[in-house]
N, C-alpha and C positions, 0 to 999 in steps of 0.2 A: 503495500499500500504506499510505503514511503515515509519519512518521517516526517512530513505535514500534515501526515492521516495523526496523528498521535491525539487520544482525547486523557487529559490528566483528571484525577480523580483524588485531590488534594484533601489530607485530613486539616483538623482545625485545634485542637489544643497541642500544645508542644511542636506544634509543627509551623502552621500559618501565622498563629497566636504565641508569641514569645512569653510563656504563662508559666515555667517549670518554677519559677522563682513563689508565684503566689501557691503554686500548688506545695511547694515544700512546708510556705509557712501556713497555710491552713490545714496541711494534714498533722503538723508539730500543733496548731491550736485544738486541732481536735482528739489528738491524742492526750494532751494533758486534758481536758475535759474528762474522758473515761480510764488516768490513770496509768497509759502509757508513758515511756519512754520516749524524747525524741528522737527525728533518726535523720543521720544527713543525705547531703543529695547522693554523694555516692552508693549509699545502702540503699536508700529510694530506687536507683534508677539499677541497682543490679537486683534487686527483689519485686518491683513491680512488673503484675501481668494480668491480663484479662484473663476471663472474669476476676473483677474487684475483690470479690469475697476470696479466692485463691492467696490472695497477696498478703492480706489480715490472716491467712493459712499460715505463710509464710513467715509473717512478724511473730505468731503467738505461738507455734506449734500446733494450732488447731482448727478446723472453721469455726469461723465464729458462729453463737446461733441467732436465728434470727432475729430475735431481740436486740444480740448485741450489734448486729448488722444496721436493725434501722438506724440505733443511736448513731454508730459512726458513719453509716451514709448522712444520716441527718447533720451533724456535726461539721461533717467535711465540708458540704455545700453550701451550708450557710457561713462558712468564713471566706470559700472559696469565690462565691459570690460576691462576698463584700469586698474584695480585692480585684476581681475579673475588669471593671471599668480601666483600671489603672494599668493594663497589659498594652505595650503595644504591639505590632506586627513583628517577624523575623525580621534579621537583616536581611534587605533585600526581595521581601516578600511580594510588596506592591509591584517595583519595578518588573518584576518577573511576571506575575499577575496581568499588566498592562502589555506587556510586550507578546503575549502569545496571539496575539488577534492577528500581527501584522506577520507572524512565523507560520499564520496558518494550521495553530494548535485550536481544539476546544477543551474547556475544564470545567467540573464540575466541584462543588464542595460536599463534602458526607461525614457528619460528626455524632460524636455519642452523646452530644450535650444537646439538652431538653431544646428543641428546635426555637421552642418560644423564647429563650434566653440568648440564641444564639444566634438568628435573623438580625436582631437590632445593633447585636456588636459587628456584623458584619456589613450593616447600613451606615455603624457609626465609622466604623473606620474607609468607607468609602470603596469598598473592592467589591457589591453584589454584580454591578454589571460586566462583571468579568467572566460570571460563572452564568452555565445555561440552565442550571438547577443549584438550589441550597436544600439540604435534607437534613434538619439535625432529627435529633431520636424523641419518636412520638409515645413511648410507653416508659415503664422500667423495669427494663429487662436491664438484666448485668452478662447476659451470656455471648459479648461481644458483636463484631460489626458484620460476620458472617452473612448473616438473613437481613441486616441490612442495606448490604449491598445490593443483594438479589433484587429488593425493592428497586434500588436505586437507579441498578442498569436497566432493569424494565421499563423505567420512567423517563429514561433518554432517548430522545427519539433519533433513528436510526446507529448508535454509535454500539459495534462489535464488540464483543470482549478482545478479541486477538488484539484490536487498538488501544487499548486501556492501561495507564500505568498507573497504579495507586502511590501518592507518597505520602507517607507516615513517619511517624516518631517510634510504632511499638511492634511488636512481631503481630498483633491482633490485625494489623493493617494487611500486610504480607498472608497471614490466612486466608483474611476475606478476598485479600485478590486471586489467591488460589482457587478460593470456592468459588467463584465465575470462571474461572479462566483467563483470566487477568495478570499481569505482572506488576510486580513491584519496587520500591528504591525506599532503604529506610533512613531516615536524620539523626544525626544524634545530639540534637539540639533538643531533645526532649525527656519523653519519660525513663528512656533502658539505655544502660548502658551500651558502648561498643562489641563490647565481648559476646552481652546477650541477642544482639541485632544479627553479628555475624552467624552466630548460631543457628540463625534460621535460615541461611540459603541464599539470601536475593542481596542486590548489590548494595553498599553500605556506605552512606558520603556524609561529611561534617558541616556542608553546606545547602544553601536550596537553589543555587544557581548548579552548582553541581549534580545535585539529583533531576532537575532538568534535562540538564544536556545527557544524562548514562538513561533518562529514560526517552530521549529522544532514539536514542542509539540502539535501544531495546526492541522497536519499532520499526523492525527494516520489512 
């Protein structure tokens, strides 16, 4: 199909939005509420995974009960959304998004952030026009992005999975891409360590500019 037929599906948190600092602050504020020791960024990136309850299992040595999970999840989101408006876009993100149209790419945004929270943030950053579709999470599922990706691609008009490259910061982004027959590039600026990303078996990069370049090279 050629490089210029690439469709990019961007992740939001930790990828386009540079919010890992807010995530760590919110995590530790929530941990303080429930009596857990604070966590460093390096430790967070080493342990973090989706579904998120498994992340807490790695911390606690056991899966949280439903009651514990409700408290943990509620505390984290309360602290995170108090900080989210202060987060900026990742380095070069706005310029890369704006350049896509000239280069013949299409792009969309798929996030596990609640849709009603996601859309105002995307609009506030002035980037909504660069996406053919923006989808946030519409339910309270913690099962990851795979089924969400299926619905997202079905809603895209005329975009074949073999043209799609998912750019994200989590192993789950690559799992979701593989689930629909798409490719993935993972970015080290978010929730995972480089080592954990490299274990997934897809290209790993340190900048979003590299991610786009690699994505184009994957669609031949």
